[in-house]
Every structure is written in C-alpha cells, then in structure tokens.
N, C-alpha and C positions, 0 to 999 in steps of 0.2 A: 779173860779171853781178850786178845788184843783187836781192837776195833780195825785197825790197819791191815791185820792179818786177814780178818773175815772180808773185808773189802777185796783185797787181791784175790783170794780164794774164789770169792763170788764172781769176780771179773772174769778169771780164767774159766769157770765153768760156763758162764753166760756166753763168753765168745765161742767156746767148743760148741755149745747147743745152737748157737745161731748158724753155724756152718752145717750142724748135722739135722736139724729139725726139719728144714724145708724138704729134705730127702726123705727123712723119716716119716714125716706126716703124709708125704705122697697124696693120695686123692681122697685122704680122710677129711671129714667136715670140720677139722680144726686147723686155725691159722697159728702161725708162729706168735703174733701179737696177743692172742688168747692165752698161750701158754706162758708167756712172761708176764703178762698181767696178773695171772693167778699166782706165779711164783713171787712177784713183788708182795702181793698181798699176804700170802704165807710168810715169807722171810721177815717182813716188818712187824708181823704178828708174834713170832717166835724168837727172833733173835734180838737181844737187847742193844747191842753197841752199834747198831746201824745208823747212820747220820739221818737228821729230820728232813724228811722229803717234802716240807710243806711249801707249796709254791706260792704262797702269800706272803710267807715270812722271807723266803729267799726268791724273791720275784726276779732279780738279776740274773740269777743262776738259771732259772727256768726260761727266761727271755733268750740268753744267748745259746742255752742248749737246744732249744727248739728252733731257733732262727738257723743255726748251722745245719740241722737235720733237714729242714725244708729247704734250703738252697741247694744242698747236694741232690735231694730227691727231685728237684725241678729240673737239675743238669741231666739226671739220669731219664726222666720223662721226655725231655726234649730229643736226647740223642736216640732213644727207642722208636721214636715215630718214623715210619717208613714213607709215608703219604706226604708228597710235596704241599705246601700251603696253598690254598685257593679258595674262593668264595664257594664254588660247588663242592669241592673235595672235602671241605671242612664245614659243610652246611649244618651237620648235627651239631658240631660244637657251638657255631655262632648262635643256633637256637639255644641251646643250653644256657649260654652266657647272656643273651639279651631277653630271654623271657623266663627260664626256669629260676635263674639266680635273683633277678628282681622280685619276682613273685615270691620265692621263699623268704626273702629279707622281710618284705611286707608282712608275710604270714607270721614270721617268727617275732617281729617287732610287736605286733598286735598281742600275740600271746604273752610276751614278757610284760606289757603294759596292762592288758585287761586281766589276763589269769594270775599273773604272779605279782601285780601291783608295783612293778618297777617304774622308776621315774623316766622321763623322756630320753635323757642321755645313756641310762643303762639299758633300755630297751633297744635303742639304735645299736648299743655296742652288741647287745646280745645277737641281734639279727646280722650284724657284720661277721662276727667271729664263728658263727654257725653255718652261715649259709655256703662257704667254699668247700667243694669237693677236696678231700685230701690226697695229696700225691705220694704220701710216705706209707700209709696203711692199706692202699688198695691194690697191692701187688697181685692178688690173685684175680683181679678183673681188670688188669691192665696190660697193656703190651708188654712183652717180656723182655724182649732185646731186639737190637738192630737186625734186619735180614740182610744177608750178603748179597742177595739178588732181589731188591725190593720191587723190580720190575716184572718179576715173575709172578703170575696170578696165583700160583699156590702159595707164595709167601707173604701175600698183601693181607694187611690187618682187617679182621672182621669189624663191623661197625661197632659193636658194643665195646670191645676192648679199645678201639681207636678214640671213641666219643669220651668215655671215661678218662682216658690217660691225657688227652688234649685239654679237656674241660678242666682237669685238676691242675695241668700247668699253667692257665691262664686265670682261672677265677680266684687262685690263691693271692694273685697280685691284685685282681679286681676288687677284693674286698678291703683293700687298704684305704681307699678314699672314704669309704663308709666308716672305717675305724677313726679316720681323723675326724670326720664329722660328729661322731659320738663325744670324741676328746674335746672338741670346740665347744659343744653344747653344754659339756660338763664344767667347763671353764668359764664361758663368758654369757651362758643362758640359751634358752630356746629361740629368742627372737631373731628371725633369719637375718636381719640387718646387721647384726654383730658378728655374724661368722660366715654366711653364705658366699658374699663376693671373694673374700680370700679362698674360701673352700673351692669355688667354681675355677678360679683363675690359676691357683697354685696346687692344691691338693688334688684336684681332678685332671685339669688340661696339661699343666706343666710337669707334673710328676709322672703321668702316664706317658706322655710324649717322650720325656727324657728316658724313661725305662725302655721304651720301644727303641729309640734311636740309638742309645749306648750298647743296648743288646745286639742290634743289627751290626753296629761298627766293630764292636769287640768280635763278634763272631765270625765277621768277614775278614778281620785281620789275622785271627787265629787260624782260620780255615786256610788262608794263604800260607801261613808259616807250616801248618801241618802237612800240606799236600802239595804245595808248589813254590816252596823256598828256592831261591837260585842254587844254593849249595846243598848237596845231599846230606852233609853233616848236620844241617839244621832242619831238615825235611823230617819232622818227629814221627811222621806216620810210618816212615821207614824202619824206625826203631822200636816200635810196640812200647812207648812209654806211657802206660796207662795213668800214671799219677799226675800228669799234666791236666787230666780232667777237672782236677782240684784248682790247677792254676787258671783256667777258664772259667771255673765257677766264682772263684774270689775275685778275681779282675773285673768280671762283669758286675758283680754285686757291688764290689767296693767303689769303682768308678761312678756307678750310678747313685750310691749313697753319697759319695762326695759332691755330686752335682744336685743332690737332694730329689732325686727321682726314685721310682719304685724298682728296688733291686731285685724283687722277686719276678717281675715282669722281664727284666734285663736278662736274667739268668736263663729262663726259659726260652727267649728269643735267640739269645747266644747259642744255645744248644741246638735250636732248630737250624740256625744259620750254618753252624758247622755241619751239621748232619746234610745239609744241602749240598756240601762240596764232596764230590767222589762219593756218590751216595752208596755205590756197591763196594766201597773199599772195607776191608776187614778191621780196619783201625777203629772205627766206629764201635765195633763189638768190644775191642780192647778197652776203649775209654768208658763203656757203659758198665762193663763187668768190674771195673775198679770202683767206679761211683756207686755200684750196687753194693759192694761188699762193705764200703765204709758206710753207707747210709743203713745197712742192716746192723751194724754195730751200734750206731747211734739210737736206732729204733728201739732196739733191745734195752738200752739204758733208760731210755726216756719211759718207755711201757712199764718197765721193772719199776721205775720211780713213782708212776702214776698209780700201779697198784698199790704200792706202799702208801701213798698219800691217802687213798681212798680209804684204808683202814686206820689211819692215824689222825683223822680230823677233817679231811678235805670234804666230806659228804655228810658232817656232822650237822645236824639240824635240818637235814633234807625231809621235806613233808610230802604227802601225797600230790599236792598240786605240783610241785616241782618234777616228781617222777612221771604224772601223766603228762606233762608239758614235754619232757623229754621223749617220752613214746610217741607222742602226737608228731613231734618233729621228725622222727625216723619213720614213723609207719604211715603217716598221712602227707605231712607238708612236702617232703621231697618226692615221694611217688607221684602225688597229684599234680604238683608243678611240673615235674619232668614229663608227664604225659601231656600235659597242656603244651608245654613247649616244643615236644616232638610231634604233635598231630600234624597230620597230613604231610609229614616229612617222607624221606627216601627209607627209613628204617621200617621192618616189618614189626607186627604187633608185639611178638614175643621179645624182640630186640629192644623196642620201646619200654616194656615192662622191666627187662633187666637193667637197662640204662637209668631208668628212673627209680629203681629200687635202690641200686647201689651207689647212691650218693654217700659215700663214706666220710664220715667226720673223725678227725684226728689230730695230729700233731700241729697242723697249720692253725687249728682253732686255739690250742694251747699257747701257741705263739702270740696270736693276736690279743688275748685276754691279758697275757703277762705284758704285752707292751702297752695297751690301752691303760691299764691300772697304775702303770708307772708314770705315765704322761699326763692323765687326766685326774679329775676329783670326783669319784664315783662313791656314793654312800652305800650302794648295794654289792660292793665288791665281793663279799662271800657268798650272796645268793648267785652272782653271776658265775663265780668259780663252781658253785654247787651244781648249777644247770649245765654248764659246759662240760664239768667232770662227768655227770649222768649221761649226757649225750654221747661223749667219746666213748666212755666205758660200753654203753649200750650199743654203740656202733661196732666196736671192736668183737662183741659177742655175737651180735645178731648177724652182721655181715661176714663174720668169721665162720659162723656155723653154715650159712647159706651160700657162699661164694662159690665154693667148689662144685658142690652139685649143680647149682644154677648154671654155671659157664659150661660144664660139661653136657648137661642136657641141651643147652643151646647149639654147642658144637654138633651134637649128634643130629639135632633137627636140620641144621644147615648143610650137613653132608647128605642126609636124606633128601632134602629139597634139591640140592646140587645134582644128585643122580637123576631125579625125575626131570628136571629141566634141562640139564646139560649132558647127563649121561658121564660126567667127569666129577669125582669127589674133590679133587684139587681146586674147584671152582667154589668150594663152600664158602670161603670168606667173602665172595662177592654176591652171594645169594641171601636176600633179606628173608627172614622168618617171622 
C-alpha cells in the first residue's frame, strides 16, 4: 500500500468531513475535534504506512503547524467580536486576564513542582503553556460570526460567548512572556539577577507594546484600504475578496515578529481594529467565513495528528499523578480561578459558571510547548509533553461533550429571564442569568 496514496485519500476524506460534520452533528453533545481525535487514534493504530506524528521528534513541524493555526484563529476571533473595545464593555475580559490567568498559572506551576516533581523552569513552562484559553477548539462556546447590525440589541453577543472569545484572543499572546521566562530560567538558572531585568524590559514591556502598536497600525491601514481607498478598484470591501484576511493575518504577524514583538497580540488587535471600521459592513462576515474555513482544515489536521501521537508514544509512561494533575487543572484550577476572577462582576451566577468551566485548552498550548522546548534546555520535556497532551485531550473530550448542552441551557435561561424582565426575548443577550 502506497503511503502517498493513503495520505491523499485521508486528506480528501478529512476535508469533506470538516465541511459536513458541523452540520451533521447539529445539537449533539459531540464536537468535531472529538471525532478527529478518535479518527487519528484509530488510523495510526491500524494503518501502517502513516508518517510518525511524534511532536518531540518533529518539533519544528509541530511548531509551525500549530503557529499557523493559532494566528488564523486569532484573526477569526477578532473579526467575530461585535462589541467595541472599552473598559466597561470588556470588563469581564479584563477580569479573566488580570485575575484568572495569573491565579491559574500559579496553581499549575505549584502542581507541576509539588505533585510532579518538575524543576523550576519546567514548572514555569507548564504553567505558561496550559494557562491560556484556546481560540481554536472553543468554537461551540465562542461568538460565531460578525453581526451585520451589531448595534441591534437582538444581535449583541451574550456575555459568556463574548468573554470566552475575547479572553482567548488576548491571553494566548499574554502567555508568551511567561514562556520566555521559563526558557530563560532553563538556560541561565533560577537566580533573578541573571534573567529578570532583560525579561521585564524586553520580553514583557517591549514585546507586548510592540505587538499592540503594530497590530493597531496594521489594522488601521488595512481598514482604510478595505473601506476607504480613494479608488473603488482598490476598495476591497466592494469586491468580497475573503482571502485577504490571510494577508492581514500574515502582515500583522510577520511585521511584529520582525520587530521582535508578540505576533499573537498583533493579529488579534489588528482584527479588532479592522472590525471597528464600518462595523455593520457585510465584508467582515466574508473575511471571517474565509478564515474560519482555513482554520477548520488546519484544526482537523492537528487534532488528527494529536490522536495519532497519543497512541504511538506521546503518552507513554504517563502515571496516575499526571492524570490526576490534568484532571485537577481542568476540573478545579480553571473553574475556581474563573469564579474568583468574575466574582462581583456584571455576569450572572450561571454565566460565571459557564465562563469559568469552559477554559478550553488546545492548539495554543501545543504551540507554546513546541516553541519552548526548541529554545530552552528542559530535562523534563517528555513529562511536559505528556501532561500537556493529557490536558488538551481531556479538554477536547470534556468540553466537547458538555459545550452544546451547557450553551443551549444558558440560552434558554436568558430568553426566559428576558421575557420576565423586558417582555422581549430579543434582549436575552443583554440579560444576565
């Protein structure tokens, strides 16, 4: 049997299923990533000529494949958000970033050090790579697409979907400084004098500021080109060219990386800046739909390979401690820190529970661990990959089974509350429950 023929046949089947499954699954408590995770595990168990999916041996492939998927997903997340940026409008997001994420990192780092016996650098790395909420695998609990009339109360995002989308868009980039800290500790040692000044000045302040500024500038220039170019020939919004969303993604990311900033931050900020121009224009939906299709194809490939890696050695040697730590991260750390961060906020108790529980871990975590292990010197790299693999696989299954029922229940409760308070179910998205 030709390995080449098997790969092409599998690619064709997978691409077709990527289009059909979201519609076929409908309201079933099964997500597309769950299906392809299982398909990868089965395929790599029964088909011999498939290539080796080991992310440790092929770290460069894992790094660039996950990197591409994440930046495209970040563009989609930013374009989907209908709500303008603001301190009060994004209050839930700021709480998740300023309180929930640091507390999660602290708890995960202590678990890695105390329960798994990891060294300081490895424990910091584990905290950094698992803390961010993933923008790739959380489609069931995020904003679906740009609204054509975002000012219409009936089309406004509910707080749960908005919070999870905006959090995923920003905290994927905010995990990078701590990944750099782990790499620095692995190279020069724990002593703060050896790495802290450079980390504060460059890895934290400069790279974050650079990502923010380049993202704003790139988004502003592209927004002018899309909607306000002097000549209609160059006003791309009039021609419905969806693939230029990739141009925006690659420009924002590439320019920021050239300036040694955080490209993840830049891509999301660029997307939000583009979205802020002509907010009701249908071109935003064209851009988002194209990005979503590319993202879905990359997600299928990555999750399929993750399923294959899980059965061909990635999880070999995993003991009960690592399984327990993965479960604690998913079932205790994220929910508890989420509730702490959202306490006394504008969300209702059920919304807080959903936002806190659905801190999906996924492709972003795979990228960060692949990146750090290439840049640093970590003695515990197999253990780190095992824990990250367990957390991501556990998140795919746990959140995949519960996302659809939980979000449907929340929608029904909001509609019921809106009828009681306003007599208008169209105001459900504005009604906390």
